[in-house]
C-alpha positions in Angstrom: 0.1 0.3 -0.2 1.4 3.1 -1.1 2.4 5.9 1.8 -0.8 8.2 2.9 1.0 11.3 1.3 0.8 9.0 -1.7 -2.5 8.7 -1.3 -3.5 11.9 0.1 -1.3 14.3 -1.6 -1.9 13.2 -5.1 -3.6 15.9 -5.3 -3.0 16.9 -1.6 -4.8 16.6 0.7 -6.6 14.0 3.5 -8.2 15.7 6.6 -11.5 15.3 8.8 -13.9 14.8 10.7 -15.6 14.3 13.4 -19.1 13.1 15.2 -19.8 9.8 16.5 -20.4 6.6 14.6 -24.5 6.1 14.4 -25.2 2.4 15.3 -29.0 2.5 14.2 -31.3 0.3 17.0 -34.1 0.4 14.9 -35.1 0.6 11.3 -36.4 4.5 11.4 -32.8 5.5 12.1 -31.2 3.7 9.7 -33.5 5.9 7.0 -32.4 9.1 9.1 -28.3 7.5 7.6 -27.1 7.1 4.3 -24.2 4.7 4.3 -20.9 4.8 2.2 -18.9 1.5 2.8 -20.0 0.7 6.2 -19.7 3.7 7.6 -23.3 5.9 8.7 -23.8 10.4 8.2 -26.7 11.5 9.2 -29.4 12.8 6.9 -29.6 15.8 9.8 -28.0 17.1 12.7 -28.0 19.5 15.3 -24.2 21.2 15.8 -23.8 24.7 17.9 -27.3 25.7 17.2 -27.2 25.1 13.7 -29.3 22.6 11.8 -27.5 21.1 9.1 -29.1 18.9 6.1 -27.3 16.2 4.3 -26.3 17.6 0.4 -24.8 14.6 -1.1 -21.6 11.8 0.9 -19.7 9.4 -0.6 -15.7 8.1 -0.6 -12.9 9.0 -1.8 -10.7 6.3 -3.5 -6.7 6.3 -5.1 -5.9 4.3 -7.6 -7.3 1.3 -5.8 -7.4 1.9 -2.3 -10.2 2.9 -0.7 -9.1 5.7 2.1 -12.3 8.0 3.1 -16.0 8.3 3.1 -17.7 11.7 3.5 -20.4 13.6 3.8 -21.2 17.4 3.0 -23.7 19.3 4.9 -25.2 22.9 5.0 -27.2 25.0 7.2 -31.3 24.0 6.6 -32.7 25.6 4.0 -29.8 26.3 1.8 -30.6 23.3 -0.3 -28.2 24.3 -3.6 -24.6 23.5 -2.6 -22.6 26.3 -2.0 -19.5 24.7 -0.7 -17.8 28.1 -0.9 -20.1 30.9 0.0 -20.0 32.3 3.8 -23.0 30.1 5.3 -23.1 27.2 7.4 -21.7 24.2 6.1 -20.0 21.1 7.2 -17.5 18.3 6.5 -17.2 15.1 8.0 -14.5 12.6 6.7 -14.0 8.8 8.2 -11.2 7.4 7.7 -10.2 3.6 6.7 -6.3 3.9 6.8 -3.5 4.9 9.6 -2.4 8.6 8.7 0.3 10.6 10.9 -0.7 14.5 11.9 2.2 15.5 9.7 1.6 14.1 6.4 -2.3 16.1 6.6 -0.1 19.5 7.1 2.6 18.8 4.1 -0.6 18.1 2.2 -2.8 20.5 3.3 -0.2 23.3 2.9 0.5 21.6 -0.5 -2.5 22.2 -2.1 -3.8 25.2 -1.1 -0.1 26.8 -2.6 -1.4 24.9 -5.6 -5.0 26.5 -5.3 -4.1 29.8 -4.3 -2.1 32.8 -5.7 1.0 33.4 -3.8 -0.4 36.6 -2.3 -4.0 34.3 -1.1 -1.3 32.0 0.1 0.2 34.5 1.9 -3.0 36.2 3.2 -3.8 32.9 4.5 -0.4 32.0 6.2 -0.5 32.1 9.9 -4.3 30.0 9.7 -2.8 27.9 8.2 -0.3 27.8 10.2 -2.5 27.2 13.6 -4.5 24.4 11.7 -1.7 22.5 10.8 -0.2 22.7 14.3 -3.6 21.3 15.3 -4.3 17.7 13.7 -3.9 14.9 15.3 -2.3 11.3 14.1 -5.6 9.3 12.7 -6.8 5.5 12.7 -9.3 3.8 10.9 -13.2 4.4 12.3 -11.5 7.9 13.4 -13.4 11.2 12.3 -12.8 14.5 11.4 -15.1 17.6 11.3 -14.5 20.5 9.0 -17.2 23.2 9.9 -18.1 27.3 8.9 -20.0 28.5 11.5 -20.3 31.7 9.4 -17.4 33.7 12.6 -15.3 30.6 12.0 -13.9 27.6 10.8 -13.4 24.6 13.5 -11.9 21.0 12.7 -12.4 18.9 15.4 -11.6 15.0 15.5 -13.9 12.5 17.6 -16.0 15.1 19.1 -12.8 17.0 19.9 -12.4 20.5 18.8 -8.7 20.4 17.8 -8.5 23.9 16.2 -11.3 27.5 16.3 -10.4 30.6 14.0 -9.7 31.6 11.0 -12.3 34.3 8.2 -14.0 33.1 5.5 -11.4 33.6 3.0 -10.0 30.3 5.2 -12.9 28.3 5.3 -13.8 28.8 1.1 -9.9 27.9 1.0 -9.6 24.7 3.0 -13.8 23.3 1.3 -12.0 23.7 -1.9 -9.4 22.0 -1.2 -12.3 18.8 -1.8 -15.4 20.7 -3.2 -13.6 23.7 -5.2 -12.6 24.2 -9.4 -9.9 21.6 -9.0 -11.0 19.7 -6.2 -8.8 16.3 -4.4 -11.0 14.3 -6.7 -13.5 15.1 -9.4 -15.8 12.0 -8.8 -15.7 12.4 -5.0 -16.4 16.1 -4.9 -19.4 15.4 -7.4 -20.7 13.5 -4.7 -20.5 15.2 -1.9 -22.7 17.6 -3.8 -25.3 15.5 -5.0 -24.8 15.8 -7.9 
């Protein structure tokens, strides 16, 4: 199996998510979730006083390796996918392989350097350094959540907040890694956006 850096940096990054694994106890609960490679994601949820609705979900595959499953949400009432607009949104990723924190940081930096102009990248460097310092190693089953509530960006791992800060420009850059014009994977982006 290739190194994690190769899996997530083939265009770069792999990052995010938290949120407890939902284990349904009734058939009604199953209808309230979607499943991607055995990982369940809620169709709607509440976080920090805001209600979010699922836009789409999918699995990111690199060559023959299934890297992670993900789900993209927007604040209730915003059903038209707008991953780089200033609306509350969240991206949840459930990992299938071990990944070291420094690999996340390296991939995030490389991806944003490729995606942004040099002046835009420089404007985000302090926030980028802070989020890179917050990454932790992940193991299969771990989840990162990246969310923007309209005021600040949050990075959460398995329910623990690791980073809070940044502005709308930084949030758009981070969400752009998976959901922008040149994402990590076109098919994964399209699945997350419900296309």
